[in-house]
PDBQT receptor file of N, H, CA, C and O in Angstrom, charges set to zero:
ATOM      1  N   MET A   1      40.545  31.397  56.205  1.00  0.00    +0.000 N 
ATOM      2  CA  MET A   1      40.403  32.696  55.981  1.00  0.00    +0.000 C 
ATOM      3  C   MET A   1      40.260  33.249  54.663  1.00  0.00    +0.000 C 
ATOM      4  O   MET A   1      41.170  33.974  54.263  1.00  0.00    +0.000 OA
ATOM      5  N   ARG A   2      39.293  33.034  53.937  1.00  0.00    +0.000 N 
ATOM      6  H   ARG A   2      38.553  32.445  54.263  1.00  0.00    +0.000 HD
ATOM      7  CA  ARG A   2      38.678  33.221  52.716  1.00  0.00    +0.000 C 
ATOM      8  C   ARG A   2      38.890  34.869  52.010  1.00  0.00    +0.000 C 
ATOM      9  O   ARG A   2      38.361  35.918  52.380  1.00  0.00    +0.000 OA
ATOM     10  N   LEU A   3      39.652  34.682  51.119  1.00  0.00    +0.000 N 
ATOM     11  H   LEU A   3      40.082  33.830  50.819  1.00  0.00    +0.000 HD
ATOM     12  CA  LEU A   3      39.766  36.384  50.702  1.00  0.00    +0.000 C 
ATOM     13  C   LEU A   3      38.980  36.714  49.610  1.00  0.00    +0.000 C 
ATOM     14  O   LEU A   3      38.822  37.877  49.241  1.00  0.00    +0.000 OA
ATOM     15  N   TYR A   4      38.348  35.503  48.934  1.00  0.00    +0.000 N 
ATOM     16  H   TYR A   4      38.476  34.557  49.234  1.00  0.00    +0.000 HD
ATOM     17  CA  TYR A   4      37.564  35.719  47.385  1.00  0.00    +0.000 C 
ATOM     18  C   TYR A   4      36.406  34.997  47.561  1.00  0.00    +0.000 C 
ATOM     19  O   TYR A   4      36.350  33.967  48.232  1.00  0.00    +0.000 OA
ATOM     20  N   LEU A   5      35.086  35.716  46.734  1.00  0.00    +0.000 N 
ATOM     21  H   LEU A   5      35.132  36.553  46.188  1.00  0.00    +0.000 HD
ATOM     22  CA  LEU A   5      34.085  34.993  46.697  1.00  0.00    +0.000 C 
ATOM     23  C   LEU A   5      33.897  34.716  45.102  1.00  0.00    +0.000 C 
ATOM     24  O   LEU A   5      33.929  35.653  44.304  1.00  0.00    +0.000 OA
ATOM     25  N   TYR A   6      33.689  33.286  44.666  1.00  0.00    +0.000 N 
ATOM     26  H   TYR A   6      33.663  32.525  45.314  1.00  0.00    +0.000 HD
ATOM     27  CA  TYR A   6      32.992  32.872  43.251  1.00  0.00    +0.000 C 
ATOM     28  C   TYR A   6      31.861  32.853  43.439  1.00  0.00    +0.000 C 
ATOM     29  O   TYR A   6      31.172  33.026  44.444  1.00  0.00    +0.000 OA
ATOM     30  N   ARG A   7      31.586  32.561  42.086  1.00  0.00    +0.000 N 
ATOM     31  H   ARG A   7      32.146  32.420  41.269  1.00  0.00    +0.000 HD
ATOM     32  CA  ARG A   7      30.257  32.449  41.407  1.00  0.00    +0.000 C 
ATOM     33  C   ARG A   7      29.146  31.541  42.878  1.00  0.00    +0.000 C 
ATOM     34  O   ARG A   7      28.098  31.870  43.434  1.00  0.00    +0.000 OA
ATOM     35  N   GLU A   8      29.868  30.607  42.992  1.00  0.00    +0.000 N 
ATOM     36  H   GLU A   8      30.719  30.340  42.540  1.00  0.00    +0.000 HD
ATOM     37  CA  GLU A   8      29.195  29.473  43.863  1.00  0.00    +0.000 C 
ATOM     38  C   GLU A   8      29.082  29.885  45.171  1.00  0.00    +0.000 C 
ATOM     39  O   GLU A   8      28.247  29.318  45.876  1.00  0.00    +0.000 OA
ATOM     40  N   HIS A   9      29.794  30.804  45.651  1.00  0.00    +0.000 N 
ATOM     41  H   HIS A   9      30.472  31.264  45.078  1.00  0.00    +0.000 HD
ATOM     42  CA  HIS A   9      29.486  31.141  46.707  1.00  0.00    +0.000 C 
ATOM     43  C   HIS A   9      28.633  32.608  47.124  1.00  0.00    +0.000 C 
ATOM     44  O   HIS A   9      28.313  33.193  48.159  1.00  0.00    +0.000 OA
ATOM     45  N   ILE A  10      28.503  32.777  45.831  1.00  0.00    +0.000 N 
ATOM     46  H   ILE A  10      28.762  32.302  44.990  1.00  0.00    +0.000 HD
ATOM     47  CA  ILE A  10      27.883  34.244  45.763  1.00  0.00    +0.000 C 
ATOM     48  C   ILE A  10      26.163  33.787  45.768  1.00  0.00    +0.000 C 
ATOM     49  O   ILE A  10      25.156  34.395  46.129  1.00  0.00    +0.000 OA
ATOM     50  N   GLU A  11      26.346  32.679  45.295  1.00  0.00    +0.000 N 
ATOM     51  H   GLU A  11      27.164  32.186  45.001  1.00  0.00    +0.000 HD
ATOM     52  CA  GLU A  11      25.191  31.706  44.548  1.00  0.00    +0.000 C 
ATOM     53  C   GLU A  11      24.281  31.330  46.020  1.00  0.00    +0.000 C 
ATOM     54  O   GLU A  11      23.055  31.419  46.075  1.00  0.00    +0.000 OA
ATOM     55  N   ARG A  12      25.051  30.952  47.030  1.00  0.00    +0.000 N 
ATOM     56  H   ARG A  12      26.047  30.880  46.985  1.00  0.00    +0.000 HD
ATOM     57  CA  ARG A  12      24.739  30.574  48.025  1.00  0.00    +0.000 C 
ATOM     58  C   ARG A  12      24.223  31.502  49.634  1.00  0.00    +0.000 C 
ATOM     59  O   ARG A  12      23.523  31.209  50.604  1.00  0.00    +0.000 OA
ATOM     60  N   LEU A  13      25.140  32.892  49.147  1.00  0.00    +0.000 N 
ATOM     61  H   LEU A  13      25.708  33.131  48.359  1.00  0.00    +0.000 HD
ATOM     62  CA  LEU A  13      25.257  34.150  50.160  1.00  0.00    +0.000 C 
ATOM     63  C   LEU A  13      23.898  34.457  49.367  1.00  0.00    +0.000 C 
ATOM     64  O   LEU A  13      22.981  34.357  50.184  1.00  0.00    +0.000 OA
ATOM     65  N   ASN A  14      23.594  34.662  48.586  1.00  0.00    +0.000 N 
ATOM     66  H   ASN A  14      24.339  34.743  47.923  1.00  0.00    +0.000 HD
ATOM     67  CA  ASN A  14      22.168  35.612  48.024  1.00  0.00    +0.000 C 
ATOM     68  C   ASN A  14      21.127  34.831  47.540  1.00  0.00    +0.000 C 
ATOM     69  O   ASN A  14      20.186  35.374  46.962  1.00  0.00    +0.000 OA
ATOM     70  N   GLU A  15      21.181  33.268  47.746  1.00  0.00    +0.000 N 
ATOM     71  H   GLU A  15      21.946  32.827  48.215  1.00  0.00    +0.000 HD
ATOM     72  CA  GLU A  15      20.485  32.053  47.334  1.00  0.00    +0.000 C 
ATOM     73  C   GLU A  15      19.904  32.747  46.129  1.00  0.00    +0.000 C 
ATOM     74  O   GLU A  15      18.735  33.133  46.128  1.00  0.00    +0.000 OA
ATOM     75  N   VAL A  16      20.853  32.934  44.929  1.00  0.00    +0.000 N 
ATOM     76  H   VAL A  16      21.803  32.621  44.930  1.00  0.00    +0.000 HD
ATOM     77  CA  VAL A  16      20.146  33.094  43.302  1.00  0.00    +0.000 C 
ATOM     78  C   VAL A  16      20.650  31.857  42.597  1.00  0.00    +0.000 C 
ATOM     79  O   VAL A  16      21.030  30.852  43.198  1.00  0.00    +0.000 OA
ATOM     80  N   SER A  17      20.630  31.991  41.308  1.00  0.00    +0.000 N 
ATOM     81  H   SER A  17      20.321  32.808  40.820  1.00  0.00    +0.000 HD
ATOM     82  CA  SER A  17      20.611  31.472  40.362  1.00  0.00    +0.000 C 
ATOM     83  C   SER A  17      21.802  31.534  40.027  1.00  0.00    +0.000 C 
ATOM     84  O   SER A  17      22.383  32.216  40.871  1.00  0.00    +0.000 OA
ATOM     85  N   ASP A  18      23.022  30.928  38.651  1.00  0.00    +0.000 N 
ATOM     86  H   ASP A  18      22.550  30.374  37.965  1.00  0.00    +0.000 HD
ATOM     87  CA  ASP A  18      23.825  31.161  38.382  1.00  0.00    +0.000 C 
ATOM     88  C   ASP A  18      24.192  32.002  37.906  1.00  0.00    +0.000 C 
ATOM     89  O   ASP A  18      25.323  32.483  37.977  1.00  0.00    +0.000 OA
ATOM     90  N   LYS A  19      22.856  32.516  37.032  1.00  0.00    +0.000 N 
ATOM     91  H   LYS A  19      21.938  32.125  36.974  1.00  0.00    +0.000 HD
ATOM     92  CA  LYS A  19      22.838  34.070  36.250  1.00  0.00    +0.000 C 
ATOM     93  C   LYS A  19      22.643  34.881  37.500  1.00  0.00    +0.000 C 
ATOM     94  O   LYS A  19      23.373  35.862  37.643  1.00  0.00    +0.000 OA
ATOM     95  N   GLY A  20      21.927  34.655  38.243  1.00  0.00    +0.000 N 
ATOM     96  H   GLY A  20      21.334  33.859  38.127  1.00  0.00    +0.000 HD
ATOM     97  CA  GLY A  20      21.546  36.352  39.261  1.00  0.00    +0.000 C 
ATOM     98  C   GLY A  20      23.352  36.028  39.966  1.00  0.00    +0.000 C 
ATOM     99  O   GLY A  20      24.067  37.024  39.856  1.00  0.00    +0.000 OA
ATOM    100  N   ALA A  21      23.709  35.388  40.305  1.00  0.00    +0.000 N 
ATOM    101  H   ALA A  21      23.128  34.579  40.395  1.00  0.00    +0.000 HD
ATOM    102  CA  ALA A  21      25.315  35.623  40.417  1.00  0.00    +0.000 C 
ATOM    103  C   ALA A  21      26.563  35.768  40.045  1.00  0.00    +0.000 C 
ATOM    104  O   ALA A  21      27.645  35.786  40.632  1.00  0.00    +0.000 OA
ATOM    105  N   LEU A  22      26.020  35.919  38.376  1.00  0.00    +0.000 N 
ATOM    106  H   LEU A  22      25.141  35.904  37.900  1.00  0.00    +0.000 HD
ATOM    107  CA  LEU A  22      27.144  36.393  37.554  1.00  0.00    +0.000 C 
ATOM    108  C   LEU A  22      26.332  37.835  37.648  1.00  0.00    +0.000 C 
ATOM    109  O   LEU A  22      26.964  38.812  38.051  1.00  0.00    +0.000 OA
ATOM    110  N   LYS A  23      25.258  37.945  37.364  1.00  0.00    +0.000 N 
ATOM    111  H   LYS A  23      24.745  37.152  37.036  1.00  0.00    +0.000 HD
ATOM    112  CA  LYS A  23      24.674  39.308  37.314  1.00  0.00    +0.000 C 
ATOM    113  C   LYS A  23      25.295  40.591  38.737  1.00  0.00    +0.000 C 
ATOM    114  O   LYS A  23      25.631  41.775  38.765  1.00  0.00    +0.000 OA
ATOM    115  N   ILE A  24      25.198  39.779  39.450  1.00  0.00    +0.000 N 
ATOM    116  H   ILE A  24      24.924  38.817  39.427  1.00  0.00    +0.000 HD
ATOM    117  CA  ILE A  24      25.459  40.330  41.190  1.00  0.00    +0.000 C 
ATOM    118  C   ILE A  24      27.664  40.470  40.910  1.00  0.00    +0.000 C 
ATOM    119  O   ILE A  24      28.336  41.313  41.504  1.00  0.00    +0.000 OA
ATOM    120  N   MET A  25      28.192  39.552  40.034  1.00  0.00    +0.000 N 
ATOM    121  H   MET A  25      27.646  38.867  39.552  1.00  0.00    +0.000 HD
ATOM    122  CA  MET A  25      29.709  39.869  40.082  1.00  0.00    +0.000 C 
ATOM    123  C   MET A  25      29.457  41.204  39.070  1.00  0.00    +0.000 C 
ATOM    124  O   MET A  25      29.557  42.298  39.625  1.00  0.00    +0.000 OA
ATOM    125  N   LYS A  26      29.171  41.194  37.786  1.00  0.00    +0.000 N 
ATOM    126  H   LYS A  26      29.090  40.305  37.335  1.00  0.00    +0.000 HD
ATOM    127  CA  LYS A  26      29.742  42.094  37.483  1.00  0.00    +0.000 C 
ATOM    128  C   LYS A  26      28.994  43.538  37.624  1.00  0.00    +0.000 C 
ATOM    129  O   LYS A  26      29.359  44.576  37.072  1.00  0.00    +0.000 OA
ATOM    130  N   ASP A  27      27.530  43.327  38.742  1.00  0.00    +0.000 N 
ATOM    131  H   ASP A  27      27.234  42.483  39.190  1.00  0.00    +0.000 HD
ATOM    132  CA  ASP A  27      27.520  44.680  39.002  1.00  0.00    +0.000 C 
ATOM    133  C   ASP A  27      28.404  45.320  40.006  1.00  0.00    +0.000 C 
ATOM    134  O   ASP A  27      28.433  46.543  40.141  1.00  0.00    +0.000 OA
ATOM    135  N   ILE A  28      29.160  44.467  40.744  1.00  0.00    +0.000 N 
ATOM    136  H   ILE A  28      29.136  43.473  40.634  1.00  0.00    +0.000 HD
ATOM    137  CA  ILE A  28      29.868  44.672  42.087  1.00  0.00    +0.000 C 
ATOM    138  C   ILE A  28      31.379  45.798  41.224  1.00  0.00    +0.000 C 
ATOM    139  O   ILE A  28      31.814  46.928  41.446  1.00  0.00    +0.000 OA
ATOM    140  N   ARG A  29      31.825  44.380  39.946  1.00  0.00    +0.000 N 
ATOM    141  H   ARG A  29      31.471  43.462  39.766  1.00  0.00    +0.000 HD
ATOM    142  CA  ARG A  29      32.759  45.213  38.925  1.00  0.00    +0.000 C 
ATOM    143  C   ARG A  29      32.485  46.589  38.874  1.00  0.00    +0.000 C 
ATOM    144  O   ARG A  29      33.020  47.501  39.505  1.00  0.00    +0.000 OA
ATOM    145  N   GLU A  30      31.580  46.623  38.043  1.00  0.00    +0.000 N 
ATOM    146  H   GLU A  30      31.144  45.883  37.531  1.00  0.00    +0.000 HD
ATOM    147  CA  GLU A  30      30.917  47.583  37.532  1.00  0.00    +0.000 C 
ATOM    148  C   GLU A  30      31.158  49.128  38.798  1.00  0.00    +0.000 C 
ATOM    149  O   GLU A  30      31.934  50.084  38.798  1.00  0.00    +0.000 OA
ATOM    150  N   GLU A  31      30.043  48.677  39.730  1.00  0.00    +0.000 N 
ATOM    151  H   GLU A  31      29.413  47.901  39.730  1.00  0.00    +0.000 HD
ATOM    152  CA  GLU A  31      30.533  49.805  41.585  1.00  0.00    +0.000 C 
ATOM    153  C   GLU A  31      31.976  50.264  41.016  1.00  0.00    +0.000 C 
ATOM    154  O   GLU A  31      32.531  51.206  40.449  1.00  0.00    +0.000 OA
ATOM    155  N   TYR A  32      32.156  49.286  41.416  1.00  0.00    +0.000 N 
ATOM    156  H   TYR A  32      31.705  48.521  41.877  1.00  0.00    +0.000 HD
ATOM    157  CA  TYR A  32      34.012  49.600  41.842  1.00  0.00    +0.000 C 
ATOM    158  C   TYR A  32      35.081  49.709  40.533  1.00  0.00    +0.000 C 
ATOM    159  O   TYR A  32      36.295  49.600  40.710  1.00  0.00    +0.000 OA
ATOM    160  N   ASN A  33      34.677  49.863  39.631  1.00  0.00    +0.000 N 
ATOM    161  H   ASN A  33      33.691  49.952  39.488  1.00  0.00    +0.000 HD
ATOM    162  CA  ASN A  33      35.480  49.361  38.436  1.00  0.00    +0.000 C 
ATOM    163  C   ASN A  33      37.015  48.253  38.755  1.00  0.00    +0.000 C 
ATOM    164  O   ASN A  33      38.166  48.459  39.137  1.00  0.00    +0.000 OA
ATOM    165  N   LEU A  34      36.290  47.173  38.383  1.00  0.00    +0.000 N 
ATOM    166  H   LEU A  34      35.355  47.006  38.072  1.00  0.00    +0.000 HD
ATOM    167  CA  LEU A  34      37.303  46.068  39.114  1.00  0.00    +0.000 C 
ATOM    168  C   LEU A  34      37.919  45.379  37.689  1.00  0.00    +0.000 C 
ATOM    169  O   LEU A  34      37.285  45.485  36.639  1.00  0.00    +0.000 OA
ATOM    170  N   PRO A  35      38.739  44.928  37.730  1.00  0.00    +0.000 N 
ATOM    171  CA  PRO A  35      38.801  44.292  35.819  1.00  0.00    +0.000 C 
ATOM    172  C   PRO A  35      37.748  42.730  36.302  1.00  0.00    +0.000 C 
ATOM    173  O   PRO A  35      37.343  42.270  37.369  1.00  0.00    +0.000 OA
ATOM    174  N   HIS A  36      37.640  42.323  34.820  1.00  0.00    +0.000 N 
ATOM    175  H   HIS A  36      37.970  42.697  33.953  1.00  0.00    +0.000 HD
ATOM    176  CA  HIS A  36      36.949  41.061  34.801  1.00  0.00    +0.000 C 
ATOM    177  C   HIS A  36      37.707  40.155  34.758  1.00  0.00    +0.000 C 
ATOM    178  O   HIS A  36      38.431  39.945  33.785  1.00  0.00    +0.000 OA
ATOM    179  N   THR A  37      37.675  39.030  36.417  1.00  0.00    +0.000 N 
ATOM    180  H   THR A  37      37.087  39.200  37.208  1.00  0.00    +0.000 HD
ATOM    181  CA  THR A  37      37.986  37.775  36.761  1.00  0.00    +0.000 C 
ATOM    182  C   THR A  37      36.607  37.042  37.487  1.00  0.00    +0.000 C 
ATOM    183  O   THR A  37      35.436  37.352  37.706  1.00  0.00    +0.000 OA
ATOM    184  N   ARG A  38      37.738  35.582  37.772  1.00  0.00    +0.000 N 
ATOM    185  H   ARG A  38      38.689  35.331  37.594  1.00  0.00    +0.000 HD
ATOM    186  CA  ARG A  38      36.335  34.776  38.087  1.00  0.00    +0.000 C 
ATOM    187  C   ARG A  38      35.919  34.608  39.593  1.00  0.00    +0.000 C 
ATOM    188  O   ARG A  38      35.234  33.718  40.095  1.00  0.00    +0.000 OA
ATOM    189  N   TYR A  39      36.429  35.541  40.095  1.00  0.00    +0.000 N 
ATOM    190  H   TYR A  39      36.986  36.264  39.686  1.00  0.00    +0.000 HD
ATOM    191  CA  TYR A  39      35.977  35.967  41.632  1.00  0.00    +0.000 C 
ATOM    192  C   TYR A  39      35.840  37.840  41.999  1.00  0.00    +0.000 C 
ATOM    193  O   TYR A  39      35.921  38.851  41.302  1.00  0.00    +0.000 OA
ATOM    194  N   ILE A  40      35.649  37.622  43.165  1.00  0.00    +0.000 N 
ATOM    195  H   ILE A  40      35.584  36.800  43.732  1.00  0.00    +0.000 HD
ATOM    196  CA  ILE A  40      35.166  39.198  43.971  1.00  0.00    +0.000 C 
ATOM    197  C   ILE A  40      35.838  39.228  45.116  1.00  0.00    +0.000 C 
ATOM    198  O   ILE A  40      35.995  38.154  45.698  1.00  0.00    +0.000 OA
ATOM    199  N   SER A  41      36.239  40.126  45.543  1.00  0.00    +0.000 N 
ATOM    200  H   SER A  41      36.112  40.998  45.070  1.00  0.00    +0.000 HD
ATOM    201  CA  SER A  41      36.939  39.933  47.198  1.00  0.00    +0.000 C 
ATOM    202  C   SER A  41      35.838  40.186  47.619  1.00  0.00    +0.000 C 
ATOM    203  O   SER A  41      34.904  40.511  46.886  1.00  0.00    +0.000 OA
ATOM    204  N   ILE A  42      35.761  40.072  48.962  1.00  0.00    +0.000 N 
ATOM    205  H   ILE A  42      36.519  39.808  49.557  1.00  0.00    +0.000 HD
ATOM    206  CA  ILE A  42      35.030  39.666  50.171  1.00  0.00    +0.000 C 
ATOM    207  C   ILE A  42      34.548  41.314  50.232  1.00  0.00    +0.000 C 
ATOM    208  O   ILE A  42      33.397  41.752  50.225  1.00  0.00    +0.000 OA
ATOM    209  N   LYS A  43      35.655  41.958  50.285  1.00  0.00    +0.000 N 
ATOM    210  H   LYS A  43      36.590  41.602  50.291  1.00  0.00    +0.000 HD
ATOM    211  CA  LYS A  43      35.849  43.474  50.653  1.00  0.00    +0.000 C 
ATOM    212  C   LYS A  43      34.632  44.158  49.934  1.00  0.00    +0.000 C 
ATOM    213  O   LYS A  43      33.677  44.750  50.438  1.00  0.00    +0.000 OA
ATOM    214  N   ALA A  44      34.977  43.872  48.405  1.00  0.00    +0.000 N 
ATOM    215  H   ALA A  44      35.752  43.391  47.996  1.00  0.00    +0.000 HD
ATOM    216  CA  ALA A  44      34.075  44.592  47.699  1.00  0.00    +0.000 C 
ATOM    217  C   ALA A  44      32.505  44.196  47.676  1.00  0.00    +0.000 C 
ATOM    218  O   ALA A  44      31.428  44.755  47.468  1.00  0.00    +0.000 OA
ATOM    219  N   TYR A  45      33.081  42.686  48.069  1.00  0.00    +0.000 N 
ATOM    220  H   TYR A  45      33.956  42.232  48.238  1.00  0.00    +0.000 HD
ATOM    221  CA  TYR A  45      30.929  42.025  48.471  1.00  0.00    +0.000 C 
ATOM    222  C   TYR A  45      30.373  42.739  49.350  1.00  0.00    +0.000 C 
ATOM    223  O   TYR A  45      29.228  43.185  49.268  1.00  0.00    +0.000 OA
ATOM    224  N   CYS A  46      31.290  42.932  50.433  1.00  0.00    +0.000 N 
ATOM    225  H   CYS A  46      32.220  42.570  50.499  1.00  0.00    +0.000 HD
ATOM    226  CA  CYS A  46      30.717  43.604  51.485  1.00  0.00    +0.000 C 
ATOM    227  C   CYS A  46      30.895  44.977  51.538  1.00  0.00    +0.000 C 
ATOM    228  O   CYS A  46      30.592  45.451  52.633  1.00  0.00    +0.000 OA
ATOM    229  N   ASP A  47      31.224  45.644  50.842  1.00  0.00    +0.000 N 
ATOM    230  H   ASP A  47      31.470  45.259  49.953  1.00  0.00    +0.000 HD
ATOM    231  CA  ASP A  47      31.192  47.495  50.967  1.00  0.00    +0.000 C 
ATOM    232  C   ASP A  47      29.666  47.339  50.180  1.00  0.00    +0.000 C 
ATOM    233  O   ASP A  47      28.611  47.677  50.718  1.00  0.00    +0.000 OA
ATOM    234  N   TYR A  48      29.786  46.654  48.552  1.00  0.00    +0.000 N 
ATOM    235  H   TYR A  48      30.643  46.380  48.115  1.00  0.00    +0.000 HD
ATOM    236  CA  TYR A  48      28.480  46.657  48.350  1.00  0.00    +0.000 C 
ATOM    237  C   TYR A  48      27.021  45.890  48.811  1.00  0.00    +0.000 C 
ATOM    238  O   TYR A  48      25.981  45.947  48.155  1.00  0.00    +0.000 OA
ATOM    239  N   PHE A  49      27.152  45.371  49.726  1.00  0.00    +0.000 N 
ATOM    240  H   PHE A  49      27.997  45.325  50.258  1.00  0.00    +0.000 HD
ATOM    241  CA  PHE A  49      25.711  44.893  50.154  1.00  0.00    +0.000 C 
ATOM    242  C   PHE A  49      25.583  45.140  51.609  1.00  0.00    +0.000 C 
ATOM    243  O   PHE A  49      24.866  44.619  52.464  1.00  0.00    +0.000 OA
ATOM    244  N   MET A  50      27.171  46.809  51.690  1.00  0.00    +0.000 N 
ATOM    245  H   MET A  50      27.753  47.231  50.996  1.00  0.00    +0.000 HD
ATOM    246  CA  MET A  50      26.335  46.952  53.279  1.00  0.00    +0.000 C 
ATOM    247  C   MET A  50      26.502  45.730  54.779  1.00  0.00    +0.000 C 
ATOM    248  O   MET A  50      25.782  45.662  55.775  1.00  0.00    +0.000 OA
ATOM    249  N   LEU A  51      27.344  45.159  54.526  1.00  0.00    +0.000 N 
ATOM    250  H   LEU A  51      27.929  45.214  53.717  1.00  0.00    +0.000 HD
ATOM    251  CA  LEU A  51      27.423  43.946  55.204  1.00  0.00    +0.000 C 
ATOM    252  C   LEU A  51      28.959  43.702  55.747  1.00  0.00    +0.000 C 
ATOM    253  O   LEU A  51      29.969  43.920  55.079  1.00  0.00    +0.000 OA
ATOM    254  N   ASP A  52      28.929  43.235  57.015  1.00  0.00    +0.000 N 
ATOM    255  H   ASP A  52      28.108  43.057  57.558  1.00  0.00    +0.000 HD
ATOM    256  CA  ASP A  52      30.535  42.550  58.119  1.00  0.00    +0.000 C 
ATOM    257  C   ASP A  52      30.865  41.467  57.799  1.00  0.00    +0.000 C 
ATOM    258  O   ASP A  52      30.225  40.431  57.985  1.00  0.00    +0.000 OA
ATOM    259  N   ARG A  53      32.223  41.620  57.121  1.00  0.00    +0.000 N 
ATOM    260  H   ARG A  53      32.742  42.461  56.970  1.00  0.00    +0.000 HD
ATOM    261  CA  ARG A  53      32.692  40.282  56.368  1.00  0.00    +0.000 C 
ATOM    262  C   ARG A  53      32.351  38.873  57.685  1.00  0.00    +0.000 C 
ATOM    263  O   ARG A  53      31.645  37.917  57.366  1.00  0.00    +0.000 OA
ATOM    264  N   GLU A  54      32.926  38.975  58.993  1.00  0.00    +0.000 N 
ATOM    265  H   GLU A  54      33.500  39.751  59.252  1.00  0.00    +0.000 HD
ATOM    266  CA  GLU A  54      32.680  38.098  59.697  1.00  0.00    +0.000 C 
ATOM    267  C   GLU A  54      31.169  37.639  59.259  1.00  0.00    +0.000 C 
ATOM    268  O   GLU A  54      31.029  36.459  58.937  1.00  0.00    +0.000 OA
ATOM    269  N   ASP A  55      30.313  38.293  59.237  1.00  0.00    +0.000 N 
ATOM    270  H   ASP A  55      30.427  39.252  59.498  1.00  0.00    +0.000 HD
ATOM    271  CA  ASP A  55      28.579  37.809  58.961  1.00  0.00    +0.000 C 
ATOM    272  C   ASP A  55      28.845  36.887  57.441  1.00  0.00    +0.000 C 
ATOM    273  O   ASP A  55      28.418  35.744  57.275  1.00  0.00    +0.000 OA
ATOM    274  N   VAL A  56      29.502  37.536  56.594  1.00  0.00    +0.000 N 
ATOM    275  H   VAL A  56      29.849  38.464  56.729  1.00  0.00    +0.000 HD
ATOM    276  CA  VAL A  56      29.538  36.475  55.214  1.00  0.00    +0.000 C 
ATOM    277  C   VAL A  56      30.537  35.572  55.371  1.00  0.00    +0.000 C 
ATOM    278  O   VAL A  56      30.380  34.677  54.540  1.00  0.00    +0.000 OA
ATOM    279  N   TRP A  57      31.571  35.375  56.105  1.00  0.00    +0.000 N 
ATOM    280  H   TRP A  57      31.698  36.102  56.780  1.00  0.00    +0.000 HD
ATOM    281  CA  TRP A  57      32.615  33.631  56.252  1.00  0.00    +0.000 C 
ATOM    282  C   TRP A  57      31.396  33.144  57.621  1.00  0.00    +0.000 C 
ATOM    283  O   TRP A  57      31.481  31.916  57.627  1.00  0.00    +0.000 OA
ATOM    284  N   ALA A  58      30.564  33.475  58.503  1.00  0.00    +0.000 N 
ATOM    285  H   ALA A  58      30.495  34.473  58.498  1.00  0.00    +0.000 HD
ATOM    286  CA  ALA A  58      29.798  32.379  59.205  1.00  0.00    +0.000 C 
ATOM    287  C   ALA A  58      29.022  32.423  57.873  1.00  0.00    +0.000 C 
ATOM    288  O   ALA A  58      30.009  32.245  57.159  1.00  0.00    +0.000 OA
ATOM    289  N   CYS A  59      28.250  32.500  57.209  1.00  0.00    +0.000 N 
ATOM    290  H   CYS A  59      27.448  32.645  57.789  1.00  0.00    +0.000 HD
ATOM    291  CA  CYS A  59      27.406  32.143  56.537  1.00  0.00    +0.000 C 
ATOM    292  C   CYS A  59      27.672  30.873  55.574  1.00  0.00    +0.000 C 
ATOM    293  O   CYS A  59      27.157  29.760  55.466  1.00  0.00    +0.000 OA
ATOM    294  N   LEU A  60      28.826  31.633  54.858  1.00  0.00    +0.000 N 
ATOM    295  H   LEU A  60      29.245  32.537  54.945  1.00  0.00    +0.000 HD
ATOM    296  CA  LEU A  60      29.145  30.485  54.160  1.00  0.00    +0.000 C 
ATOM    297  C   LEU A  60      29.655  29.392  54.777  1.00  0.00    +0.000 C 
ATOM    298  O   LEU A  60      29.747  28.318  54.183  1.00  0.00    +0.000 OA
ATOM    299  N   GLU A  61      30.084  29.579  56.183  1.00  0.00    +0.000 N 
ATOM    300  H   GLU A  61      30.010  30.452  56.666  1.00  0.00    +0.000 HD
ATOM    301  CA  GLU A  61      30.531  28.558  56.413  1.00  0.00    +0.000 C 
ATOM    302  C   GLU A  61      29.078  27.426  56.911  1.00  0.00    +0.000 C 
ATOM    303  O   GLU A  61      28.962  26.217  56.712  1.00  0.00    +0.000 OA
ATOM    304  N   HIS A  62      28.334  28.179  57.451  1.00  0.00    +0.000 N 
ATOM    305  H   HIS A  62      28.428  29.162  57.613  1.00  0.00    +0.000 HD
ATOM    306  CA  HIS A  62      26.929  27.672  58.212  1.00  0.00    +0.000 C 
ATOM    307  C   HIS A  62      26.686  27.072  56.765  1.00  0.00    +0.000 C 
ATOM    308  O   HIS A  62      26.734  25.854  56.935  1.00  0.00    +0.000 OA
ATOM    309  N   THR A  63      26.387  27.398  55.079  1.00  0.00    +0.000 N 
ATOM    310  H   THR A  63      26.348  28.387  54.941  1.00  0.00    +0.000 HD
ATOM    311  CA  THR A  63      25.681  27.111  54.086  1.00  0.00    +0.000 C 
ATOM    312  C   THR A  63      26.899  25.519  53.594  1.00  0.00    +0.000 C 
ATOM    313  O   THR A  63      26.470  24.430  53.212  1.00  0.00    +0.000 OA
ATOM    314  N   LYS A  64      28.108  25.816  53.737  1.00  0.00    +0.000 N 
ATOM    315  H   LYS A  64      28.456  26.701  54.047  1.00  0.00    +0.000 HD
ATOM    316  CA  LYS A  64      28.796  24.538  53.365  1.00  0.00    +0.000 C 
ATOM    317  C   LYS A  64      28.364  23.603  54.215  1.00  0.00    +0.000 C 
ATOM    318  O   LYS A  64      27.863  22.641  53.634  1.00  0.00    +0.000 OA
ATOM    319  N   ALA A  65      28.380  23.511  55.803  1.00  0.00    +0.000 N 
ATOM    320  H   ALA A  65      28.787  24.293  56.275  1.00  0.00    +0.000 HD
ATOM    321  CA  ALA A  65      28.202  22.290  56.370  1.00  0.00    +0.000 C 
ATOM    322  C   ALA A  65      26.815  21.696  56.098  1.00  0.00    +0.000 C 
ATOM    323  O   ALA A  65      26.705  20.474  56.201  1.00  0.00    +0.000 OA
ATOM    324  N   SER A  66      25.846  22.360  55.794  1.00  0.00    +0.000 N 
ATOM    325  H   SER A  66      25.935  23.353  55.711  1.00  0.00    +0.000 HD
ATOM    326  CA  SER A  66      24.349  22.250  55.665  1.00  0.00    +0.000 C 
ATOM    327  C   SER A  66      24.354  20.957  54.156  1.00  0.00    +0.000 C 
ATOM    328  O   SER A  66      23.291  20.554  53.685  1.00  0.00    +0.000 OA
TER     329      SER A  66
C-alpha cells in the first residue's frame, strides 16, 4: 500500500505534464502548509481533490499495468 505520491504518479492520475504535476504539488503544499518534499501524501492529495483513497490506488494500479 502506497502512502506517498511522487510527481510521476500525479502526472498519471491527473493526465498532466511534468509542469502541471509540479503545480498541483505546489498548490497542495500551500493549501495544507506542508514542507517542500519530493512527494505528497495520498491523504493530502485525496483531501485536496475530495477523492477516496481506494479509487486513487485502483487508478494507479490500472495505469501502471497499462
